[in-house]
Backbone of each chain as nested JSON, in Angstrom:
{
  "chains": [
    {"id": "A", "residues": [
      {"number": 1, "name": "UNK", "atoms": {"N": [35.267, 49.725, -24.183], "CA": [34.545, 49.35, -25.412], "C": [34.08, 47.896, -25.329]}},
      {"number": 2, "name": "UNK", "atoms": {"N": [32.843, 47.716, -25.641], "CA": [32.305, 46.353, -25.639], "C": [32.779, 45.607, -26.878]}},
      {"number": 3, "name": "UNK", "atoms": {"N": [33.111, 44.366, -26.718], "CA": [33.45, 43.534, -27.878], "C": [32.145, 43.14, -28.563]}},
      {"number": 4, "name": "UNK", "atoms": {"N": [32.084, 43.395, -29.854], "CA": [30.872, 43.054, -30.59], "C": [30.933, 41.604, -31.053]}},
      {"number": 5, "name": "UNK", "atoms": {"N": [29.921, 40.856, -30.747], "CA": [29.868, 39.471, -31.24], "C": [28.478, 39.178, -31.747]}},
      {"number": 6, "name": "UNK", "atoms": {"N": [28.367, 38.856, -33.042], "CA": [27.048, 38.649, -33.647], "C": [26.295, 37.548, -32.91]}},
      {"number": 7, "name": "UNK", "atoms": {"N": [27.031, 36.565, -32.414], "CA": [26.384, 35.4, -31.809], "C": [25.711, 35.728, -30.471]}},
      {"number": 8, "name": "UNK", "atoms": {"N": [26.084, 36.828, -29.848], "CA": [25.449, 37.15, -28.567], "C": [24.436, 38.292, -28.674]}},
      {"number": 9, "name": "UNK", "atoms": {"N": [24.364, 38.926, -29.842], "CA": [23.391, 40.01, -29.987], "C": [22.029, 39.451, -30.372]}},
      {"number": 10, "name": "UNK", "atoms": {"N": [20.995, 40.057, -29.829], "CA": [19.651, 39.701, -30.283], "C": [19.394, 40.349, -31.633]}},
      {"number": 11, "name": "UNK", "atoms": {"N": [18.775, 39.622, -32.542], "CA": [18.364, 40.22, -33.81], "C": [17.262, 41.238, -33.522]}},
      {"number": 12, "name": "UNK", "atoms": {"N": [17.233, 42.341, -34.259], "CA": [16.14, 43.303, -34.067], "C": [14.793, 42.618, -34.327]}},
      {"number": 13, "name": "UNK", "atoms": {"N": [13.758, 43.164, -33.751], "CA": [12.413, 42.591, -33.914], "C": [12.076, 42.405, -35.408]}},
      {"number": 14, "name": "UNK", "atoms": {"N": [11.568, 41.244, -35.751], "CA": [11.192, 40.988, -37.144], "C": [12.326, 40.398, -37.973]}},
      {"number": 15, "name": "UNK", "atoms": {"N": [13.514, 40.316, -37.412], "CA": [14.68, 39.775, -38.126], "C": [15.099, 38.463, -37.499]}},
      {"number": 16, "name": "UNK", "atoms": {"N": [15.623, 37.571, -38.345], "CA": [16.253, 36.399, -37.753], "C": [17.506, 36.004, -38.51]}},
      {"number": 17, "name": "UNK", "atoms": {"N": [18.398, 35.354, -37.78], "CA": [19.651, 34.932, -38.392], "C": [19.447, 33.567, -39.031]}},
      {"number": 18, "name": "UNK", "atoms": {"N": [19.633, 33.509, -40.351], "CA": [19.467, 32.25, -41.093], "C": [20.734, 32.018, -41.908]}},
      {"number": 19, "name": "UNK", "atoms": {"N": [21.41, 30.936, -41.633], "CA": [22.636, 30.59, -42.36], "C": [23.578, 31.779, -42.531]}},
      {"number": 20, "name": "UNK", "atoms": {"N": [23.961, 32.374, -41.428], "CA": [24.936, 33.482, -41.432], "C": [24.464, 34.747, -42.117]}},
      {"number": 21, "name": "UNK", "atoms": {"N": [23.175, 34.857, -42.341], "CA": [22.623, 36.106, -42.857], "C": [21.566, 36.603, -41.87]}},
      {"number": 22, "name": "UNK", "atoms": {"N": [21.438, 37.917, -41.785], "CA": [20.366, 38.517, -40.995], "C": [19.223, 38.805, -41.977]}},
      {"number": 23, "name": "UNK", "atoms": {"N": [18.079, 38.174, -41.769], "CA": [17.005, 38.198, -42.762], "C": [15.704, 38.751, -42.176]}},
      {"number": 24, "name": "UNK", "atoms": {"N": [14.945, 39.444, -43.023], "CA": [13.58, 39.846, -42.66], "C": [12.707, 39.737, -43.9]}},
      {"number": 25, "name": "UNK", "atoms": {"N": [11.454, 39.356, -43.689], "CA": [10.508, 39.237, -44.8], "C": [9.308, 40.131, -44.518]}},
      {"number": 26, "name": "UNK", "atoms": {"N": [8.873, 40.854, -45.547], "CA": [7.743, 41.771, -45.419], "C": [6.699, 41.426, -46.474]}},
      {"number": 27, "name": "UNK", "atoms": {"N": [5.437, 41.463, -46.088], "CA": [4.34, 41.179, -47.022], "C": [3.661, 42.481, -47.444]}},
      {"number": 28, "name": "UNK", "atoms": {"N": [3.211, 42.515, -48.683], "CA": [2.546, 43.696, -49.25], "C": [1.34, 43.252, -50.078]}},
      {"number": 29, "name": "UNK", "atoms": {"N": [0.398, 44.182, -50.298], "CA": [-0.818, 43.786, -51.038], "C": [-0.628, 43.658, -52.549]}},
      {"number": 30, "name": "UNK", "atoms": {"N": [0.494, 44.139, -53.086], "CA": [0.693, 44.066, -54.542], "C": [2.163, 44.306, -54.893]}},
      {"number": 31, "name": "UNK", "atoms": {"N": [2.458, 44.352, -56.177], "CA": [3.833, 44.563, -56.619], "C": [4.294, 45.995, -56.336]}},
      {"number": 32, "name": "UNK", "atoms": {"N": [3.416, 46.963, -56.632], "CA": [3.808, 48.38, -56.53], "C": [4.209, 48.753, -55.102]}},
      {"number": 33, "name": "UNK", "atoms": {"N": [3.482, 48.244, -54.118], "CA": [3.813, 48.616, -52.741], "C": [5.07, 47.875, -52.259]}},
      {"number": 34, "name": "UNK", "atoms": {"N": [5.294, 46.673, -52.756], "CA": [6.561, 45.982, -52.459], "C": [7.725, 46.781, -53.05]}},
      {"number": 35, "name": "UNK", "atoms": {"N": [7.549, 47.235, -54.294], "CA": [8.606, 48.003, -54.966], "C": [8.891, 49.32, -54.248]}},
      {"number": 36, "name": "UNK", "atoms": {"N": [7.843, 49.939, -53.719], "CA": [8.0, 51.188, -52.984], "C": [8.888, 50.986, -51.742]}},
      {"number": 37, "name": "UNK", "atoms": {"N": [8.699, 49.861, -51.074], "CA": [9.543, 49.542, -49.921], "C": [10.986, 49.268, -50.368]}},
      {"number": 38, "name": "UNK", "atoms": {"N": [11.137, 48.565, -51.48], "CA": [12.476, 48.311, -52.047], "C": [13.181, 49.639, -52.344]}},
      {"number": 39, "name": "UNK", "atoms": {"N": [12.436, 50.597, -52.876], "CA": [13.011, 51.916, -53.174], "C": [13.524, 52.589, -51.895]}},
      {"number": 40, "name": "UNK", "atoms": {"N": [12.713, 52.514, -50.844], "CA": [13.094, 53.155, -49.58], "C": [14.326, 52.476, -48.966]}},
      {"number": 41, "name": "UNK", "atoms": {"N": [14.347, 51.153, -49.0], "CA": [15.496, 50.401, -48.454], "C": [16.749, 50.691, -49.286]}},
      {"number": 42, "name": "UNK", "atoms": {"N": [16.584, 50.801, -50.602], "CA": [17.725, 51.077, -51.49], "C": [18.309, 52.452, -51.205]}},
      {"number": 43, "name": "UNK", "atoms": {"N": [17.42, 53.438, -51.041], "CA": [17.88, 54.8, -50.739], "C": [18.639, 54.828, -49.417]}},
      {"number": 44, "name": "UNK", "atoms": {"N": [18.067, 54.14, -48.416], "CA": [18.703, 54.055, -47.098], "C": [20.074, 53.392, -47.2]}},
      {"number": 45, "name": "UNK", "atoms": {"N": [20.173, 52.352, -47.988], "CA": [21.448, 51.627, -48.082], "C": [22.504, 52.452, -48.82]}},
      {"number": 46, "name": "UNK", "atoms": {"N": [22.067, 53.286, -49.757], "CA": [23.011, 54.203, -50.395], "C": [23.469, 55.269, -49.39]}},
      {"number": 47, "name": "UNK", "atoms": {"N": [22.518, 55.787, -48.61], "CA": [22.86, 56.796, -47.594], "C": [23.855, 56.239, -46.573]}},
      {"number": 48, "name": "UNK", "atoms": {"N": [23.654, 54.963, -46.214], "CA": [24.491, 54.338, -45.188], "C": [25.758, 53.718, -45.786]}},
      {"number": 49, "name": "UNK", "atoms": {"N": [25.817, 53.677, -47.102], "CA": [26.886, 52.977, -47.819], "C": [27.09, 51.548, -47.312]}},
      {"number": 50, "name": "UNK", "atoms": {"N": [25.975, 50.873, -47.076], "CA": [25.997, 49.45, -46.701], "C": [24.787, 48.821, -47.397]}},
      {"number": 51, "name": "UNK", "atoms": {"N": [25.045, 47.835, -48.243], "CA": [24.016, 47.385, -49.182], "C": [23.543, 45.964, -48.911]}},
      {"number": 52, "name": "UNK", "atoms": {"N": [22.257, 45.804, -48.712], "CA": [21.706, 44.457, -48.525], "C": [21.554, 43.735, -49.862]}},
      {"number": 53, "name": "UNK", "atoms": {"N": [21.296, 42.444, -49.783], "CA": [20.751, 41.718, -50.922], "C": [19.238, 41.741, -50.758]}},
      {"number": 54, "name": "UNK", "atoms": {"N": [18.551, 42.077, -51.851], "CA": [17.097, 42.28, -51.801], "C": [16.426, 41.319, -52.772]}},
      {"number": 55, "name": "UNK", "atoms": {"N": [15.4, 40.641, -52.289], "CA": [14.611, 39.714, -53.113], "C": [13.177, 40.209, -53.05]}},
      {"number": 56, "name": "UNK", "atoms": {"N": [12.557, 40.423, -54.194], "CA": [11.165, 40.865, -54.127], "C": [10.391, 40.46, -55.371]}},
      {"number": 57, "name": "UNK", "atoms": {"N": [9.07, 40.559, -55.237], "CA": [8.167, 40.257, -56.334], "C": [6.779, 40.691, -55.917]}},
      {"number": 58, "name": "UNK", "atoms": {"N": [5.771, 40.086, -56.514], "CA": [4.396, 40.475, -56.241], "C": [4.076, 40.174, -54.764]}},
      {"number": 59, "name": "UNK", "atoms": {"N": [3.952, 41.247, -53.963], "CA": [3.464, 41.072, -52.596], "C": [4.484, 40.744, -51.517]}},
      {"number": 60, "name": "UNK", "atoms": {"N": [5.77, 40.729, -51.857], "CA": [6.747, 40.407, -50.806], "C": [8.095, 41.082, -51.068]}},
      {"number": 61, "name": "UNK", "atoms": {"N": [8.805, 41.302, -49.966], "CA": [10.202, 41.751, -50.024], "C": [10.969, 40.969, -48.961]}},
      {"number": 62, "name": "UNK", "atoms": {"N": [12.097, 40.399, -49.343], "CA": [12.993, 39.755, -48.375], "C": [14.321, 40.518, -48.383]}},
      {"number": 63, "name": "UNK", "atoms": {"N": [14.755, 40.906, -47.208], "CA": [16.028, 41.637, -47.081], "C": [17.041, 40.726, -46.386]}},
      {"number": 64, "name": "UNK", "atoms": {"N": [18.245, 40.714, -46.939], "CA": [19.305, 39.826, -46.456], "C": [20.533, 40.69, -46.167]}},
      {"number": 65, "name": "UNK", "atoms": {"N": [20.974, 40.675, -44.916], "CA": [22.115, 41.513, -44.523], "C": [23.318, 40.663, -44.132]}},
      {"number": 66, "name": "UNK", "atoms": {"N": [24.496, 41.149, -44.516], "CA": [25.75, 40.422, -44.32], "C": [26.854, 41.416, -44.664]}},
      {"number": 67, "name": "UNK", "atoms": {"N": [27.95, 41.374, -43.941], "CA": [29.067, 42.262, -44.292], "C": [30.071, 41.467, -45.122]}},
      {"number": 68, "name": "UNK", "atoms": {"N": [29.994, 41.666, -46.449], "CA": [30.796, 40.858, -47.377], "C": [32.298, 41.016, -47.111]}},
      {"number": 69, "name": "UNK", "atoms": {"N": [32.723, 42.252, -46.762], "CA": [34.148, 42.489, -46.505], "C": [34.688, 41.628, -45.37]}},
      {"number": 70, "name": "UNK", "atoms": {"N": [33.831, 41.365, -44.378], "CA": [34.298, 40.605, -43.211], "C": [33.757, 39.179, -43.212]}},
      {"number": 71, "name": "UNK", "atoms": {"N": [32.96, 38.872, -44.221], "CA": [32.363, 37.535, -44.358], "C": [31.6, 37.088, -43.117]}},
      {"number": 72, "name": "UNK", "atoms": {"N": [30.946, 38.039, -42.48], "CA": [30.089, 37.704, -41.342], "C": [29.088, 38.835, -41.088]}},
      {"number": 73, "name": "UNK", "atoms": {"N": [28.134, 38.582, -40.227], "CA": [27.209, 39.624, -39.777], "C": [27.962, 40.521, -38.8]}},
      {"number": 74, "name": "UNK", "atoms": {"N": [27.921, 41.822, -39.037], "CA": [28.616, 42.757, -38.142], "C": [27.625, 43.788, -37.605]}},
      {"number": 75, "name": "UNK", "atoms": {"N": [28.147, 44.69, -36.8], "CA": [27.3, 45.732, -36.217], "C": [26.64, 46.574, -37.314]}},
      {"number": 76, "name": "UNK", "atoms": {"N": [27.339, 46.763, -38.441], "CA": [26.754, 47.495, -39.577], "C": [25.412, 46.888, -39.996]}},
      {"number": 77, "name": "UNK", "atoms": {"N": [25.353, 45.559, -39.977], "CA": [24.121, 44.868, -40.388], "C": [23.009, 45.091, -39.377]}},
      {"number": 78, "name": "UNK", "atoms": {"N": [23.365, 45.017, -38.085], "CA": [22.359, 45.26, -37.051], "C": [21.829, 46.687, -37.121]}},
      {"number": 79, "name": "UNK", "atoms": {"N": [22.746, 47.625, -37.381], "CA": [22.327, 49.031, -37.473], "C": [21.383, 49.242, -38.658]}},
      {"number": 80, "name": "UNK", "atoms": {"N": [21.754, 48.653, -39.805], "CA": [20.894, 48.819, -40.99], "C": [19.546, 48.121, -40.785]}},
      {"number": 81, "name": "UNK", "atoms": {"N": [19.573, 46.964, -40.131], "CA": [18.322, 46.247, -39.837], "C": [17.375, 47.128, -39.015]}},
      {"number": 82, "name": "UNK", "atoms": {"N": [17.923, 47.792, -38.013], "CA": [17.098, 48.682, -37.174], "C": [16.492, 49.803, -38.007]}},
      {"number": 83, "name": "UNK", "atoms": {"N": [17.314, 50.363, -38.917], "CA": [16.828, 51.48, -39.742], "C": [15.797, 51.019, -40.767]}},
      {"number": 84, "name": "UNK", "atoms": {"N": [15.975, 49.821, -41.28], "CA": [14.975, 49.278, -42.216], "C": [13.659, 49.034, -41.471]}},
      {"number": 85, "name": "UNK", "atoms": {"N": [13.753, 48.489, -40.267], "CA": [12.544, 48.271, -39.46], "C": [11.827, 49.586, -39.19]}},
      {"number": 86, "name": "UNK", "atoms": {"N": [12.598, 50.632, -38.96], "CA": [12.007, 51.945, -38.68], "C": [11.257, 52.482, -39.897]}},
      {"number": 87, "name": "UNK", "atoms": {"N": [11.741, 52.185, -41.112], "CA": [11.037, 52.599, -42.335], "C": [9.627, 52.043, -42.356]}},
      {"number": 88, "name": "UNK", "atoms": {"N": [9.503, 50.792, -41.927], "CA": [8.219, 50.096, -41.947], "C": [7.202, 50.731, -41.024]}},
      {"number": 89, "name": "UNK", "atoms": {"N": [7.697, 51.311, -39.927], "CA": [6.756, 51.871, -38.956], "C": [6.527, 53.362, -39.17]}},
      {"number": 90, "name": "UNK", "atoms": {"N": [7.122, 53.917, -40.257], "CA": [6.922, 55.346, -40.523], "C": [5.49, 55.636, -40.954]}}
    ]},
    {"id": "B", "residues": [
      {"number": 1, "name": "UNK", "atoms": {"N": [-2.921, 27.461, -85.403], "CA": [-2.245, 27.926, -84.185], "C": [-1.218, 26.899, -83.73]}},
      {"number": 2, "name": "UNK", "atoms": {"N": [-0.052, 27.386, -83.438], "CA": [0.992, 26.499, -82.919], "C": [0.733, 26.21, -81.444]}},
      {"number": 3, "name": "UNK", "atoms": {"N": [0.964, 24.993, -81.05], "CA": [0.862, 24.671, -79.625], "C": [2.13, 25.171, -78.947]}},
      {"number": 4, "name": "UNK", "atoms": {"N": [1.946, 25.929, -77.887], "CA": [3.109, 26.448, -77.17], "C": [3.581, 25.414, -76.151]}},
      {"number": 5, "name": "UNK", "atoms": {"N": [4.837, 25.107, -76.18], "CA": [5.398, 24.21, -75.174], "C": [6.727, 24.747, -74.71]}},
      {"number": 6, "name": "UNK", "atoms": {"N": [6.818, 25.061, -73.402], "CA": [8.049, 25.667, -72.875], "C": [9.249, 24.771, -73.162]}},
      {"number": 7, "name": "UNK", "atoms": {"N": [9.033, 23.47, -73.146], "CA": [10.143, 22.538, -73.278], "C": [10.749, 22.531, -74.685]}},
      {"number": 8, "name": "UNK", "atoms": {"N": [10.003, 23.026, -75.673], "CA": [10.559, 23.024, -77.021], "C": [11.0, 24.422, -77.487]}},
      {"number": 9, "name": "UNK", "atoms": {"N": [10.687, 25.448, -76.683], "CA": [11.115, 26.786, -77.085], "C": [12.54, 27.04, -76.625]}},
      {"number": 10, "name": "UNK", "atoms": {"N": [13.281, 27.74, -77.444], "CA": [14.601, 28.166, -77.007], "C": [14.436, 29.351, -76.066]}},
      {"number": 11, "name": "UNK", "atoms": {"N": [15.214, 29.376, -75.003], "CA": [15.216, 30.545, -74.125], "C": [15.831, 31.713, -74.893]}},
      {"number": 12, "name": "UNK", "atoms": {"N": [15.327, 32.926, -74.662], "CA": [15.936, 34.088, -75.313], "C": [17.42, 34.182, -74.927]}},
      {"number": 13, "name": "UNK", "atoms": {"N": [18.192, 34.83, -75.755], "CA": [19.632, 34.971, -75.502], "C": [19.878, 35.558, -74.101]}},
      {"number": 14, "name": "UNK", "atoms": {"N": [20.769, 34.957, -73.362], "CA": [21.089, 35.459, -72.021], "C": [20.233, 34.85, -70.925]}},
      {"number": 15, "name": "UNK", "atoms": {"N": [19.236, 34.062, -71.321], "CA": [18.335, 33.432, -70.34], "C": [18.556, 31.932, -70.342]}},
      {"number": 16, "name": "UNK", "atoms": {"N": [18.356, 31.324, -69.177], "CA": [18.332, 29.871, -69.183], "C": [17.273, 29.344, -68.221]}},
      {"number": 17, "name": "UNK", "atoms": {"N": [16.812, 28.148, -68.528], "CA": [15.792, 27.545, -67.69], "C": [16.475, 26.762, -66.579]}},
      {"number": 18, "name": "UNK", "atoms": {"N": [16.204, 27.18, -65.334], "CA": [16.799, 26.509, -64.172], "C": [15.667, 26.138, -63.228]}},
      {"number": 19, "name": "UNK", "atoms": {"N": [15.527, 24.854, -62.982], "CA": [14.48, 24.362, -62.068], "C": [13.114, 25.007, -62.322]}},
      {"number": 20, "name": "UNK", "atoms": {"N": [12.636, 24.9, -63.53], "CA": [11.298, 25.401, -63.881], "C": [11.146, 26.912, -63.813]}},
      {"number": 21, "name": "UNK", "atoms": {"N": [12.262, 27.626, -63.753], "CA": [12.191, 29.083, -63.846], "C": [13.04, 29.523, -65.031]}},
      {"number": 22, "name": "UNK", "atoms": {"N": [12.621, 30.623, -65.646], "CA": [13.426, 31.237, -66.704], "C": [14.258, 32.331, -66.027]}},
      {"number": 23, "name": "UNK", "atoms": {"N": [15.58, 32.19, -66.079], "CA": [16.451, 33.058, -65.282], "C": [17.466, 33.808, -66.147]}},
      {"number": 24, "name": "UNK", "atoms": {"N": [17.787, 35.028, -65.726], "CA": [18.892, 35.768, -66.345], "C": [19.623, 36.54, -65.253]}},
      {"number": 25, "name": "UNK", "atoms": {"N": [20.934, 36.656, -65.4], "CA": [21.741, 37.393, -64.433], "C": [22.48, 38.511, -65.157]}},
      {"number": 26, "name": "UNK", "atoms": {"N": [22.494, 39.697, -64.556], "CA": [23.152, 40.86, -65.148], "C": [24.144, 41.433, -64.141]}},
      {"number": 27, "name": "UNK", "atoms": {"N": [25.311, 41.825, -64.631], "CA": [26.339, 42.416, -63.76], "C": [26.388, 43.933, -63.957]}},
      {"number": 28, "name": "UNK", "atoms": {"N": [26.658, 44.642, -62.889], "CA": [26.726, 46.107, -62.909], "C": [27.924, 46.573, -62.091]}},
      {"number": 29, "name": "UNK", "atoms": {"N": [28.383, 47.803, -62.328], "CA": [29.575, 48.274, -61.614], "C": [29.317, 48.697, -60.168]}},
      {"number": 30, "name": "UNK", "atoms": {"N": [28.062, 48.855, -59.777], "CA": [27.777, 49.294, -58.399], "C": [26.312, 49.025, -58.046]}},
      {"number": 31, "name": "UNK", "atoms": {"N": [25.908, 49.475, -56.875], "CA": [24.525, 49.268, -56.429], "C": [23.546, 50.13, -57.222]}},
      {"number": 32, "name": "UNK", "atoms": {"N": [23.924, 51.398, -57.425], "CA": [22.998, 52.351, -58.051], "C": [22.606, 51.914, -59.461]}},
      {"number": 33, "name": "UNK", "atoms": {"N": [23.561, 51.414, -60.222], "CA": [23.234, 51.025, -61.599], "C": [22.446, 49.707, -61.626]}},
      {"number": 34, "name": "UNK", "atoms": {"N": [22.694, 48.836, -60.67], "CA": [21.86, 47.631, -60.54], "C": [20.418, 48.046, -60.227]}},
      {"number": 35, "name": "UNK", "atoms": {"N": [20.279, 48.988, -59.282], "CA": [18.944, 49.45, -58.881], "C": [18.214, 50.124, -60.048]}},
      {"number": 36, "name": "UNK", "atoms": {"N": [18.959, 50.854, -60.872], "CA": [18.363, 51.512, -62.034], "C": [17.755, 50.475, -62.993]}},
      {"number": 37, "name": "UNK", "atoms": {"N": [18.444, 49.37, -63.179], "CA": [17.911, 48.295, -64.025], "C": [16.679, 47.654, -63.366]}},
      {"number": 38, "name": "UNK", "atoms": {"N": [16.733, 47.474, -62.056], "CA": [15.569, 46.945, -61.321], "C": [14.357, 47.866, -61.521]}},
      {"number": 39, "name": "UNK", "atoms": {"N": [14.58, 49.164, -61.486], "CA": [13.49, 50.132, -61.7], "C": [12.875, 49.954, -63.09]}},
      {"number": 40, "name": "UNK", "atoms": {"N": [13.728, 49.8, -64.098], "CA": [13.238, 49.656, -65.474], "C": [12.462, 48.35, -65.642]}},
      {"number": 41, "name": "UNK", "atoms": {"N": [12.983, 47.269, -65.071], "CA": [12.296, 45.968, -65.16], "C": [10.963, 46.031, -64.405]}},
      {"number": 42, "name": "UNK", "atoms": {"N": [10.95, 46.718, -63.271], "CA": [9.721, 46.832, -62.472], "C": [8.652, 47.605, -63.237]}},
      {"number": 43, "name": "UNK", "atoms": {"N": [9.062, 48.702, -63.856], "CA": [8.123, 49.507, -64.636], "C": [7.548, 48.681, -65.789]}},
      {"number": 44, "name": "UNK", "atoms": {"N": [8.431, 47.967, -66.474], "CA": [8.009, 47.101, -67.581], "C": [7.019, 46.037, -67.101]}},
      {"number": 45, "name": "UNK", "atoms": {"N": [7.296, 45.45, -65.953], "CA": [6.431, 44.376, -65.459], "C": [5.067, 44.913, -65.03]}},
      {"number": 46, "name": "UNK", "atoms": {"N": [5.031, 46.165, -64.555], "CA": [3.743, 46.787, -64.257], "C": [2.983, 47.062, -65.561]}},
      {"number": 47, "name": "UNK", "atoms": {"N": [3.693, 47.555, -66.557], "CA": [3.062, 47.834, -67.864], "C": [2.486, 46.555, -68.473]}},
      {"number": 48, "name": "UNK", "atoms": {"N": [3.227, 45.456, -68.314], "CA": [2.818, 44.177, -68.915], "C": [1.863, 43.395, -68.006]}},
      {"number": 49, "name": "UNK", "atoms": {"N": [1.712, 43.877, -66.771], "CA": [0.959, 43.142, -65.746], "C": [1.411, 41.69, -65.615]}},
      {"number": 50, "name": "UNK", "atoms": {"N": [2.721, 41.504, -65.665], "CA": [3.315, 40.176, -65.42], "C": [4.611, 40.424, -64.649]}},
      {"number": 51, "name": "UNK", "atoms": {"N": [4.689, 39.861, -63.447], "CA": [5.735, 40.296, -62.512], "C": [6.774, 39.221, -62.228]}},
      {"number": 52, "name": "UNK", "atoms": {"N": [8.019, 39.541, -62.461], "CA": [9.091, 38.589, -62.13], "C": [9.399, 38.592, -60.635]}},
      {"number": 53, "name": "UNK", "atoms": {"N": [10.183, 37.605, -60.213], "CA": [10.867, 37.697, -58.927], "C": [12.245, 38.276, -59.225]}},
      {"number": 54, "name": "UNK", "atoms": {"N": [12.641, 39.26, -58.431], "CA": [13.876, 40.007, -58.694], "C": [14.795, 39.886, -57.477]}},
      {"number": 55, "name": "UNK", "atoms": {"N": [16.043, 39.566, -57.741], "CA": [17.065, 39.468, -56.69], "C": [18.169, 40.433, -57.082]}},
      {"number": 56, "name": "UNK", "atoms": {"N": [18.533, 41.324, -56.185], "CA": [19.624, 42.233, -56.542], "C": [20.385, 42.723, -55.32]}},
      {"number": 57, "name": "UNK", "atoms": {"N": [21.555, 43.282, -55.606], "CA": [22.394, 43.861, -54.563], "C": [23.519, 44.612, -55.249]}},
      {"number": 58, "name": "UNK", "atoms": {"N": [24.619, 44.783, -54.557], "CA": [25.737, 45.546, -55.084], "C": [26.293, 44.83, -56.325]}},
      {"number": 59, "name": "UNK", "atoms": {"N": [26.047, 45.424, -57.513], "CA": [26.689, 44.92, -58.726], "C": [25.995, 43.802, -59.474]}},
      {"number": 60, "name": "UNK", "atoms": {"N": [24.796, 43.415, -59.048], "CA": [24.126, 42.325, -59.78], "C": [22.606, 42.428, -59.691]}},
      {"number": 61, "name": "UNK", "atoms": {"N": [21.971, 41.881, -60.723], "CA": [20.511, 41.694, -60.725], "C": [20.232, 40.31, -61.31]}},
      {"number": 62, "name": "UNK", "atoms": {"N": [19.405, 39.53, -60.631], "CA": [18.942, 38.248, -61.164], "C": [17.429, 38.332, -61.346]}},
      {"number": 63, "name": "UNK", "atoms": {"N": [16.981, 37.992, -62.545], "CA": [15.538, 38.021, -62.828], "C": [15.06, 36.582, -62.994]}},
      {"number": 64, "name": "UNK", "atoms": {"N": [13.915, 36.298, -62.374], "CA": [13.361, 34.948, -62.357], "C": [11.921, 35.023, -62.861]}},
      {"number": 65, "name": "UNK", "atoms": {"N": [11.633, 34.331, -63.947], "CA": [10.294, 34.389, -64.547], "C": [9.584, 33.046, -64.453]}},
      {"number": 66, "name": "UNK", "atoms": {"N": [8.283, 33.115, -64.197], "CA": [7.465, 31.925, -63.972], "C": [6.019, 32.411, -63.962]}},
      {"number": 67, "name": "UNK", "atoms": {"N": [5.107, 31.654, -64.497], "CA": [3.702, 32.061, -64.442], "C": [3.043, 31.332, -63.271]}},
      {"number": 68, "name": "UNK", "atoms": {"N": [2.897, 32.058, -62.149], "CA": [2.414, 31.44, -60.911], "C": [1.018, 30.844, -61.083]}},
      {"number": 69, "name": "UNK", "atoms": {"N": [0.155, 31.537, -61.854], "CA": [-1.221, 31.049, -62.052], "C": [-1.25, 29.665, -62.702]}},
      {"number": 70, "name": "UNK", "atoms": {"N": [-0.27, 29.419, -63.564], "CA": [-0.27, 28.134, -64.278], "C": [0.8, 27.18, -63.755]}},
      {"number": 71, "name": "UNK", "atoms": {"N": [1.557, 27.651, -62.792], "CA": [2.639, 26.857, -62.188], "C": [3.627, 26.307, -63.201]}},
      {"number": 72, "name": "UNK", "atoms": {"N": [3.893, 27.095, -64.214], "CA": [4.911, 26.717, -65.194], "C": [5.376, 27.958, -65.965]}},
      {"number": 73, "name": "UNK", "atoms": {"N": [6.426, 27.774, -66.745], "CA": [6.881, 28.832, -67.647], "C": [5.92, 28.868, -68.833]}},
      {"number": 74, "name": "UNK", "atoms": {"N": [5.397, 30.047, -69.146], "CA": [4.465, 30.177, -70.269], "C": [4.994, 31.21, -71.269]}},
      {"number": 75, "name": "UNK", "atoms": {"N": [4.221, 31.405, -72.318], "CA": [4.608, 32.375, -73.339], "C": [4.768, 33.777, -72.738]}},
      {"number": 76, "name": "UNK", "atoms": {"N": [3.961, 34.098, -71.723], "CA": [4.092, 35.388, -71.037], "C": [5.513, 35.615, -70.533]}},
      {"number": 77, "name": "UNK", "atoms": {"N": [6.115, 34.535, -70.026], "CA": [7.481, 34.639, -69.483], "C": [8.493, 34.87, -70.596]}},
      {"number": 78, "name": "UNK", "atoms": {"N": [8.324, 34.156, -71.706], "CA": [9.234, 34.346, -72.843], "C": [9.121, 35.756, -73.405]}},
      {"number": 79, "name": "UNK", "atoms": {"N": [7.877, 36.259, -73.459], "CA": [7.67, 37.617, -73.973], "C": [8.326, 38.653, -73.068]}},
      {"number": 80, "name": "UNK", "atoms": {"N": [8.133, 38.479, -71.757], "CA": [8.73, 39.443, -70.821], "C": [10.261, 39.337, -70.85]}},
      {"number": 81, "name": "UNK", "atoms": {"N": [10.779, 38.127, -70.971], "CA": [12.239, 37.928, -71.06], "C": [12.809, 38.712, -72.249]}},
      {"number": 82, "name": "UNK", "atoms": {"N": [12.132, 38.625, -73.386], "CA": [12.586, 39.352, -74.589], "C": [12.591, 40.858, -74.333]}},
      {"number": 83, "name": "UNK", "atoms": {"N": [11.54, 41.331, -73.672], "CA": [11.44, 42.77, -73.416], "C": [12.471, 43.237, -72.39]}},
      {"number": 84, "name": "UNK", "atoms": {"N": [12.759, 42.396, -71.41], "CA": [13.801, 42.742, -70.428], "C": [15.168, 42.782, -71.12]}},
      {"number": 85, "name": "UNK", "atoms": {"N": [15.41, 41.81, -71.997], "CA": [16.677, 41.795, -72.753], "C": [16.808, 43.059, -73.58]}},
      {"number": 86, "name": "UNK", "atoms": {"N": [15.694, 43.509, -74.163], "CA": [15.725, 44.712, -75.005], "C": [16.091, 45.95, -74.178]}},
      {"number": 87, "name": "UNK", "atoms": {"N": [15.654, 45.993, -72.907], "CA": [16.007, 47.111, -72.01], "C": [17.521, 47.248, -71.908]}},
      {"number": 88, "name": "UNK", "atoms": {"N": [18.177, 46.097, -71.807], "CA": [19.626, 46.064, -71.618], "C": [20.38, 46.628, -72.822]}},
      {"number": 89, "name": "UNK", "atoms": {"N": [19.789, 46.459, -74.011], "CA": [20.504, 46.901, -75.212], "C": [20.096, 48.309, -75.639]}},
      {"number": 90, "name": "UNK", "atoms": {"N": [19.211, 48.941, -74.817], "CA": [18.784, 50.303, -75.166], "C": [19.921, 51.305, -75.012]}}
    ]}
  ]
}
């Protein structure tokens, strides 16, 4: 078994590690399409039982991943990041 | 006509002015109920054509109001704050 270490893993494409959070920002043409993405990410996070912090408004969504139980970025965050990225390319 | 001045208006109950934004924070027992409130606020903001910045995750929602076109808090923000507060008491 490989030892998982957040510091040696590459962030998935479109994500970067900022102050101990795995973050991605997405741009949209209006509020409704930003909200639609928030809905999809929310559904995914319920399915995965791992919940991001989500910031959004007119034309943007920022997703922030962190494993609160372990107070660090874990493999759960990387996995969810990959799945969120996949939503965007659907 | 009364001159509107954000600095002399009282923030609606549950709201406070923080760094030029009108802010309110709501607590929830889980992610799903936080998301349900986000859905209601989003629908309201589409109906009013005035959109907040929304921050949420497991158990919380933070709403941030500001009139970007005027770069300040305006009557639109106070009106939307009142309507968001009313959602909570429904």
